[in-house]
Structures are given as structure tokens and as C-alpha cells.
N, C-alpha and C positions, 0 to 999 in steps of 0.2 A: 779172343778167348770165347769159348762157347758157353752159353748160358746153362747148358744141361750137364755140366761137369758135377760129379758127386764124389768128393774126396773121402768122406768118412762113412758112406753108406747110411747116414742118418737124415738125408734130405737137405744138407747144407750145400746146395748147388752153387758152384762158382766161388765159394769162399776157400781161400788158401788156409791150410791148417796153421795155427799159431805155434811158434817154436817157443817152448818154455825155457826160461833162463835156468842156469844151474842152481842159483840161490833159491828159487821158488820150489824146487823139488824137495827140499828138506825143511818143511815148515816148522818142525819141532825145534830144530836148532836155532831158527830165527826167533821164535817165541822165547826159548830159553836165554838167548843172548839179550833180548829186550828186558827180561826179568832181572838178569844180572846187572845190566846197566842201570835199571830203575833202583835196585837195592843199593848200588854204589852211589847213585845220586843222593838218595835218602841219607846214607851214612855221611857223605861229604857235607851235606847241608846241616846235619845234626852236629857235626864236629866243628864246622867253620861256616856260620850263616852268611857272611858276605860273599860267599861263592856264588850265591844267586845273582848278585849284581854283576859279577865277573861273567857268568854264563849269559846273562841278557846282553851285556856289552859285546861279548864275542859273537853272539847271534846277530846283532845289529851290524857289526863290522862285516861279517860274512855275507849278509843280505845285500848290503851296499856294494861290496866287492863284486858279487855275482851280477848285480843289476847294471853296474857301470863297466863291466869287463869288456 
């Protein structure tokens, strides 16, 4: 590969342009979904507080499963 390649005309010689994933193209939808999930978590904790323990336990099980897979 030559060192003087200029893919974008901005002086980034030799760097291959990054391909964006489809999910990163629509950042508003991602932020909106995070807000909705946050509101749902707040409502779930307000109505049934032991769900925090269930969430921590599920996260621990998932982390162990991913580590020893």
C-alpha cells in the first residue's frame, strides 16, 4: 500500500475510510430509546423495589457467562 494515498481529500493519507454501522446513523432514535428504557426502569423500581436486586443478579450472571463462555 502506498503512503501517499488520499481517500477523503483532507490529508488523511493511507487511512481507509471507516464504515458507519446503520445504528449510528440515527442517533436521535438511540437517545430516545435510552430515555424510554430509563423511564421504564424508574417506574419498575418505584412499583417493585426488589427488582434492583434482580437486575444486579442478572447482570452478574450475564457477566460470568460472557467471561467463561
